[in-house]
C-alpha positions as a LaTeX table, in Angstrom:
\begin{tabular}{lrrr}
\hline
Residue & $x$ (\AA) & $y$ (\AA) & $z$ (\AA) \\
\hline
Met1 & 143.41 & 12.17 & $-95.90$ \\
Ala2 & 143.17 & 12.77 & $-92.14$ \\
Lys3 & 143.42 & 9.11 & $-91.13$ \\
Gly4 & 147.05 & 8.06 & $-90.93$ \\
Leu5 & 149.97 & 9.62 & $-89.08$ \\
Pro6 & 153.10 & 10.55 & $-91.06$ \\
Glu7 & 155.81 & 7.92 & $-90.82$ \\
Lys8 & 158.67 & 10.28 & $-89.97$ \\
Thr9 & 158.94 & 12.07 & $-86.64$ \\
Cys10 & 159.91 & 15.33 & $-88.35$ \\
Cys11 & 156.75 & 15.20 & $-90.50$ \\
Arg12 & 154.53 & 14.48 & $-87.48$ \\
Glu13 & 155.92 & 17.51 & $-85.68$ \\
Thr14 & 155.58 & 19.64 & $-88.81$ \\
Met15 & 151.97 & 18.63 & $-89.37$ \\
Leu16 & 151.02 & 19.34 & $-85.75$ \\
Ala17 & 152.72 & 22.74 & $-85.85$ \\
Ser18 & 150.87 & 23.57 & $-89.06$ \\
Ile19 & 147.49 & 22.51 & $-87.66$ \\
Leu20 & 148.09 & 24.63 & $-84.55$ \\
Leu21 & 149.19 & 27.60 & $-86.66$ \\
Phe22 & 146.40 & 27.49 & $-89.24$ \\
Gly23 & 143.59 & 25.82 & $-87.27$ \\
Arg24 & 141.05 & 27.72 & $-85.22$ \\
His25 & 142.86 & 27.91 & $-81.92$ \\
Phe26 & 142.36 & 30.20 & $-78.98$ \\
Pro27 & 144.24 & 30.81 & $-75.71$ \\
Asp28 & 142.52 & 29.50 & $-72.60$ \\
Val29 & 143.23 & 29.54 & $-68.86$ \\
Gly30 & 145.50 & 26.63 & $-68.02$ \\
His31 & 145.93 & 25.56 & $-71.65$ \\
Ile32 & 148.42 & 26.37 & $-74.39$ \\
Gln33 & 146.07 & 25.85 & $-77.31$ \\
Ile34 & 142.47 & 25.04 & $-78.11$ \\
Val35 & 142.12 & 23.51 & $-81.57$ \\
Gln36 & 138.58 & 23.70 & $-82.93$ \\
Thr37 & 137.27 & 21.85 & $-85.98$ \\
Pro38 & 133.92 & 20.57 & $-87.30$ \\
Phe39 & 135.62 & 17.43 & $-88.66$ \\
Pro40 & 136.00 & 14.47 & $-86.27$ \\
Lys41 & 138.83 & 12.92 & $-88.34$ \\
Val42 & 140.86 & 16.11 & $-88.07$ \\
Ala43 & 140.19 & 16.22 & $-84.33$ \\
Arg44 & 141.32 & 12.60 & $-83.88$ \\
Leu45 & 144.45 & 13.21 & $-85.98$ \\
Thr46 & 145.32 & 16.29 & $-83.90$ \\
Tyr47 & 144.80 & 14.29 & $-80.72$ \\
Lys48 & 147.15 & 11.53 & $-81.96$ \\
Leu49 & 149.80 & 14.03 & $-83.10$ \\
Val50 & 149.84 & 15.77 & $-79.74$ \\
Lys51 & 150.23 & 12.42 & $-77.98$ \\
Gln52 & 153.14 & 11.57 & $-80.32$ \\
Val53 & 155.17 & 14.74 & $-79.79$ \\
Ser54 & 154.23 & 15.69 & $-76.23$ \\
Asp55 & 153.44 & 14.15 & $-72.87$ \\
Ser56 & 150.40 & 16.45 & $-72.54$ \\
Gln57 & 147.20 & 14.93 & $-71.19$ \\
Val58 & 145.05 & 16.02 & $-74.11$ \\
Leu59 & 141.41 & 16.80 & $-73.40$ \\
Trp60 & 138.56 & 16.36 & $-75.87$ \\
Glu61 & 135.11 & 17.94 & $-75.91$ \\
Gln62 & 132.14 & 18.44 & $-78.21$ \\
Ala63 & 129.91 & 21.45 & $-78.65$ \\
Gln64 & 127.51 & 23.03 & $-81.16$ \\
Glu65 & 127.63 & 26.40 & $-82.85$ \\
Lys66 & 124.66 & 28.07 & $-84.51$ \\
Cys67 & 126.90 & 29.86 & $-86.98$ \\
Leu68 & 127.85 & 26.46 & $-88.39$ \\
Gln69 & 124.23 & 25.37 & $-88.82$ \\
Lys70 & 124.28 & 23.51 & $-85.50$ \\
Arg71 & 127.04 & 21.15 & $-86.62$ \\
Lys72 & 129.09 & 19.48 & $-83.93$ \\
Ile73 & 132.33 & 21.22 & $-83.03$ \\
Tyr74 & 135.25 & 19.22 & $-81.72$ \\
Arg75 & 137.75 & 20.93 & $-79.43$ \\
Ile76 & 141.18 & 19.59 & $-78.54$ \\
Leu77 & 142.49 & 21.20 & $-75.36$ \\
Ile78 & 146.27 & 20.96 & $-74.93$ \\
Pro79 & 147.49 & 21.65 & $-71.37$ \\
Glu80 & 150.79 & 23.36 & $-70.68$ \\
Thr81 & 153.70 & 20.96 & $-70.16$ \\
Glu82 & 157.46 & 21.22 & $-70.45$ \\
Ser83 & 157.56 & 19.12 & $-73.62$ \\
Met84 & 154.76 & 21.14 & $-75.22$ \\
Asn85 & 156.45 & 24.41 & $-74.34$ \\
Asp86 & 159.67 & 23.09 & $-75.87$ \\
Phe87 & 157.82 & 22.08 & $-79.04$ \\
Leu88 & 156.16 & 25.48 & $-79.41$ \\
Ser89 & 159.45 & 27.24 & $-78.75$ \\
Arg90 & 161.29 & 25.21 & $-81.41$ \\
Trp91 & 158.66 & 26.17 & $-83.97$ \\
Gly92 & 158.59 & 29.82 & $-83.04$ \\
Phe93 & 155.03 & 30.18 & $-81.76$ \\
Asp94 & 156.15 & 33.34 & $-79.99$ \\
Gly95 & 155.81 & 35.17 & $-83.32$ \\
Asn96 & 159.18 & 34.30 & $-84.89$ \\
Phe97 & 158.31 & 31.27 & $-86.98$ \\
Asn98 & 161.29 & 28.95 & $-87.49$ \\
Lys99 & 161.49 & 28.31 & $-91.25$ \\
Asn100 & 164.53 & 26.06 & $-90.77$ \\
Asn101 & 162.15 & 23.25 & $-89.79$ \\
Leu102 & 160.85 & 23.19 & $-93.38$ \\
Arg103 & 164.06 & 22.36 & $-95.21$ \\
Lys104 & 163.05 & 18.80 & $-96.14$ \\
Ala105 & 160.64 & 18.14 & $-99.01$ \\
Cys106 & 158.63 & 15.71 & $-96.87$ \\
Cys107 & 158.20 & 18.37 & $-94.16$ \\
Lys108 & 157.00 & 20.89 & $-96.75$ \\
Arg109 & 154.26 & 18.45 & $-97.79$ \\
Ala110 & 153.36 & 17.79 & $-94.16$ \\
Phe111 & 153.19 & 21.54 & $-93.49$ \\
Leu112 & 150.89 & 22.08 & $-96.48$ \\
Lys113 & 148.68 & 19.19 & $-95.41$ \\
Gly114 & 148.42 & 20.47 & $-91.84$ \\
Ala115 & 147.54 & 23.96 & $-93.06$ \\
Phe116 & 144.78 & 22.54 & $-95.25$ \\
Leu117 & 143.39 & 20.37 & $-92.45$ \\
Gly118 & 143.49 & 23.38 & $-90.13$ \\
Ser119 & 141.77 & 25.97 & $-92.31$ \\
Gly120 & 141.63 & 24.85 & $-95.94$ \\
Ser121 & 138.75 & 24.25 & $-98.31$ \\
Val122 & 138.02 & 23.33 & $-101.93$ \\
Ser123 & 134.94 & 24.70 & $-103.68$ \\
Asp124 & 132.48 & 22.50 & $-105.56$ \\
Pro125 & 134.08 & 22.14 & $-109.04$ \\
Arg126 & 130.62 & 22.10 & $-110.60$ \\
Ala127 & 130.41 & 25.80 & $-109.76$ \\
Tyr128 & 134.01 & 27.00 & $-110.11$ \\
Tyr129 & 137.58 & 25.94 & $-109.36$ \\
His130 & 138.92 & 27.37 & $-106.10$ \\
Phe131 & 141.29 & 26.08 & $-103.40$ \\
Glu132 & 142.11 & 28.23 & $-100.37$ \\
Ile133 & 143.78 & 28.20 & $-96.98$ \\
Ile134 & 143.03 & 30.86 & $-94.36$ \\
Ser135 & 146.33 & 32.06 & $-92.90$ \\
Pro136 & 146.93 & 33.78 & $-89.55$ \\
Ser137 & 149.57 & 36.11 & $-91.00$ \\
Lys138 & 151.08 & 37.48 & $-94.18$ \\
Asp139 & 154.44 & 35.84 & $-93.42$ \\
Leu140 & 152.89 & 32.38 & $-93.16$ \\
Ser141 & 150.95 & 33.07 & $-96.37$ \\
Arg142 & 154.22 & 33.79 & $-98.16$ \\
Ile143 & 155.73 & 30.57 & $-96.81$ \\
Leu144 & 152.79 & 28.59 & $-98.19$ \\
Val145 & 153.08 & 30.27 & $-101.59$ \\
Arg146 & 156.80 & 29.42 & $-101.73$ \\
Ile147 & 156.05 & 25.79 & $-100.85$ \\
Leu148 & 153.42 & 25.64 & $-103.60$ \\
Lys149 & 155.87 & 27.19 & $-106.07$ \\
Arg150 & 158.42 & 24.47 & $-105.27$ \\
Met151 & 155.68 & 22.01 & $-106.27$ \\
Glu152 & 155.13 & 23.94 & $-109.53$ \\
Ile153 & 151.77 & 25.24 & $-108.33$ \\
Glu154 & 150.78 & 28.89 & $-108.67$ \\
Gly155 & 149.43 & 30.19 & $-105.37$ \\
Lys156 & 148.35 & 33.77 & $-104.72$ \\
Ile157 & 147.69 & 35.86 & $-101.61$ \\
Thr158 & 144.71 & 38.08 & $-100.90$ \\
Thr159 & 142.64 & 39.30 & $-97.94$ \\
Arg160 & 138.99 & 38.76 & $-97.05$ \\
Arg161 & 137.29 & 40.26 & $-94.01$ \\
Asn162 & 140.65 & 41.09 & $-92.40$ \\
Gln163 & 141.93 & 37.54 & $-93.00$ \\
Trp164 & 144.89 & 36.48 & $-95.11$ \\
Leu165 & 144.14 & 33.89 & $-97.78$ \\
Val166 & 146.32 & 31.72 & $-99.98$ \\
Tyr167 & 144.33 & 30.55 & $-102.99$ \\
Val168 & 144.71 & 28.55 & $-106.21$ \\
Lys169 & 142.38 & 28.88 & $-109.21$ \\
Arg170 & 143.72 & 26.61 & $-111.98$ \\
Ala171 & 142.05 & 23.20 & $-112.17$ \\
Asp172 & 145.33 & 21.41 & $-112.96$ \\
Asp173 & 146.99 & 22.98 & $-109.91$ \\
Ile174 & 144.11 & 22.03 & $-107.61$ \\
Ser175 & 144.27 & 18.47 & $-108.93$ \\
Asn176 & 148.02 & 18.37 & $-108.18$ \\
Ile177 & 147.46 & 19.71 & $-104.66$ \\
Leu178 & 144.86 & 17.04 & $-103.86$ \\
Asn179 & 147.27 & 14.40 & $-105.13$ \\
Ile180 & 150.14 & 15.79 & $-103.03$ \\
Leu181 & 147.92 & 15.94 & $-99.94$ \\
Gly182 & 146.87 & 12.33 & $-100.41$ \\
Ala183 & 143.19 & 13.25 & $-100.79$ \\
Tyr184 & 142.68 & 10.54 & $-103.40$ \\
Arg185 & 138.93 & 10.15 & $-102.98$ \\
Gly186 & 138.48 & 13.90 & $-103.30$ \\
Leu187 & 140.81 & 13.88 & $-106.30$ \\
Leu188 & 138.74 & 11.23 & $-108.09$ \\
Glu189 & 135.51 & 13.14 & $-107.41$ \\
Phe190 & 137.15 & 16.40 & $-108.54$ \\
Glu191 & 138.43 & 14.86 & $-111.80$ \\
Glu192 & 135.08 & 13.19 & $-112.51$ \\
Val193 & 133.16 & 16.44 & $-112.12$ \\
Arg194 & 135.86 & 18.31 & $-114.04$ \\
Ala195 & 135.70 & 15.85 & $-116.96$ \\
Ile196 & 131.90 & 16.11 & $-117.19$ \\
Lys197 & 132.03 & 19.90 & $-116.91$ \\
Glu198 & 134.72 & 20.32 & $-119.56$ \\
Thr199 & 132.92 & 17.90 & $-121.90$ \\
Lys200 & 129.72 & 19.95 & $-121.60$ \\
Glu201 & 131.65 & 23.17 & $-122.20$ \\
Glu202 & 133.29 & 21.69 & $-125.30$ \\
Ile203 & 129.89 & 20.56 & $-126.63$ \\
His204 & 128.47 & 24.05 & $-126.04$ \\
Arg205 & 131.44 & 25.63 & $-127.83$ \\
Arg206 & 131.00 & 23.34 & $-130.82$ \\
Val207 & 127.24 & 23.88 & $-130.95$ \\
Asn208 & 127.74 & 27.65 & $-130.80$ \\
Cys209 & 130.40 & 27.45 & $-133.50$ \\
Glu210 & 128.20 & 25.31 & $-135.75$ \\
Thr211 & 125.26 & 27.64 & $-135.17$ \\
Ala212 & 127.38 & 30.65 & $-136.08$ \\
Asn213 & 128.67 & 28.91 & $-139.21$ \\
Leu214 & 125.16 & 27.92 & $-140.28$ \\
Asp215 & 123.96 & 31.47 & $-139.71$ \\
Lys216 & 126.85 & 32.83 & $-141.73$ \\
Thr217 & 126.26 & 30.30 & $-144.53$ \\
Gly218 & 122.52 & 31.08 & $-144.60$ \\
Lys219 & 123.05 & 34.83 & $-144.85$ \\
Ala220 & 125.62 & 34.38 & $-147.63$ \\
Ala221 & 123.26 & 32.07 & $-149.55$ \\
Val222 & 120.42 & 34.61 & $-149.36$ \\
Arg223 & 122.70 & 37.37 & $-150.60$ \\
Gln224 & 123.90 & 35.18 & $-153.47$ \\
Leu225 & 120.33 & 34.27 & $-154.48$ \\
Ile226 & 119.30 & 37.94 & $-154.53$ \\
Asn227 & 122.22 & 38.78 & $-156.83$ \\
Ile228 & 121.50 & 35.82 & $-159.14$ \\
Arg229 & 117.81 & 36.69 & $-159.46$ \\
Tyr230 & 118.66 & 40.33 & $-160.12$ \\
Leu231 & 121.07 & 39.34 & $-162.89$ \\
Asn232 & 118.43 & 37.03 & $-164.34$ \\
Glu233 & 115.81 & 39.81 & $-164.31$ \\
Lys234 & 118.24 & 42.07 & $-166.19$ \\
Gly235 & 118.79 & 39.35 & $-168.81$ \\
Val236 & 122.49 & 39.19 & $-167.99$ \\
Leu237 & 122.71 & 35.72 & $-166.45$ \\
Glu238 & 122.41 & 33.79 & $-169.73$ \\
Lys239 & 125.23 & 35.83 & $-171.28$ \\
Leu240 & 127.74 & 35.06 & $-168.52$ \\
Pro241 & 130.61 & 32.56 & $-168.89$ \\
Lys242 & 129.79 & 28.89 & $-168.37$ \\
Gly243 & 131.46 & 28.69 & $-164.94$ \\
Leu244 & 129.38 & 31.55 & $-163.51$ \\
Arg245 & 126.16 & 30.14 & $-165.00$ \\
Glu246 & 126.86 & 26.72 & $-163.48$ \\
Ile247 & 127.48 & 28.02 & $-159.99$ \\
Ala248 & 124.40 & 30.26 & $-160.19$ \\
Asp249 & 122.28 & 27.28 & $-161.26$ \\
Leu250 & 123.60 & 25.15 & $-158.40$ \\
Arg251 & 122.83 & 27.87 & $-155.85$ \\
Ile252 & 119.22 & 28.09 & $-157.07$ \\
Arg253 & 118.83 & 24.29 & $-156.90$ \\
Phe254 & 120.66 & 23.76 & $-153.58$ \\
Gln255 & 119.90 & 26.84 & $-151.50$ \\
Glu256 & 121.04 & 25.36 & $-148.15$ \\
Ala257 & 124.34 & 23.91 & $-149.41$ \\
Asn258 & 127.65 & 25.44 & $-148.31$ \\
Leu259 & 130.46 & 26.43 & $-150.67$ \\
Arg260 & 132.33 & 23.13 & $-150.32$ \\
Glu261 & 129.21 & 21.11 & $-151.16$ \\
Leu262 & 128.48 & 23.28 & $-154.20$ \\
Gly263 & 132.04 & 22.86 & $-155.46$ \\
Glu264 & 131.82 & 19.07 & $-155.15$ \\
Arg265 & 128.68 & 19.01 & $-157.32$ \\
Leu266 & 130.47 & 20.55 & $-160.29$ \\
Ser267 & 132.15 & 18.41 & $-162.95$ \\
Pro268 & 135.03 & 18.51 & $-162.51$ \\
Pro269 & 134.78 & 19.53 & $-158.81$ \\
Ile270 & 136.36 & 22.79 & $-157.74$ \\
Ser271 & 137.64 & 24.07 & $-154.38$ \\
Lys272 & 135.73 & 26.11 & $-151.83$ \\
Ser273 & 137.84 & 29.20 & $-152.58$ \\
Ser274 & 137.09 & 28.87 & $-156.33$ \\
Val275 & 133.35 & 28.72 & $-155.62$ \\
Asn276 & 133.64 & 31.78 & $-153.41$ \\
Ser277 & 135.57 & 33.60 & $-156.15$ \\
Arg278 & 132.76 & 32.96 & $-158.66$ \\
Phe279 & 130.12 & 34.29 & $-156.26$ \\
Arg280 & 132.23 & 37.41 & $-155.67$ \\
Arg281 & 132.31 & 38.01 & $-159.45$ \\
Leu282 & 128.51 & 37.65 & $-159.61$ \\
Glu283 & 128.10 & 40.05 & $-156.68$ \\
Ala284 & 130.43 & 42.62 & $-158.26$ \\
Leu285 & 128.52 & 42.44 & $-161.54$ \\
Ala286 & 125.15 & 42.87 & $-159.78$ \\
Ala287 & 126.53 & 45.85 & $-157.80$ \\
Lys288 & 127.78 & 47.45 & $-161.03$ \\
Leu289 & 124.37 & 47.08 & $-162.69$ \\
Arg290 & 122.57 & 48.52 & $-159.67$ \\
Lys291 & 124.91 & 51.51 & $-159.72$ \\
Glu292 & 124.29 & 52.12 & $-163.41$ \\
\hline
\end{tabular}
């Protein structure tokens, strides 16, 4: 994703502006920007982009930060030059961001990609689905949400520890974003984990449904057997119509069968609803006798 430079000049400028806006950058004596990232590919891409759009003699350094578990930190130091000042002015780094630079669809994609490379992340889909970009301002957050909306992706804005966040929760939307950003390896891994996860969830739903149905069938069968035995004790069962006697006999013989299976054992077979109707008649008769 962070390997190749965009083909168009406008997209290269847009991506660099986005990385500088959304990346961890700090003012420094004698420098316009300091871009800081733990990812060497992002650092190299930023270095190349600066060299493409400016005549700045870009500096590169490595460091370590304890807060990032002693991972290497790469810093790109961009000195002040006339061309760099012109670039920053055209993009409105003085606080008045120039949205006119984002009219083209290709530049919108480049802007989104730069924002993600600068401060974006995707959670492990095995835990939950979550895509986010940390934004330096509410206005830039709104711009990102509008870009996502143009791509038919639902983005939302929130705050966390005094930071603005643009986030996406739907798995389909995250998949689309990874495709748009060109993160094809990440997309394949995301879809693989997602497929396994959704398959497991579907199996769990079906198992729970089957368990609930079996529990319901078992409780109904016990209730039916109690009614049949009560009617038999009262000497009423033998006097009932043939259809009720047949279904009562089948329930005694096949205590674990469901209504459909009982109906299929009759000759001629009857429907599940007809079997249920006969058991309701037996239950009503048993209730009447108990009341008397």
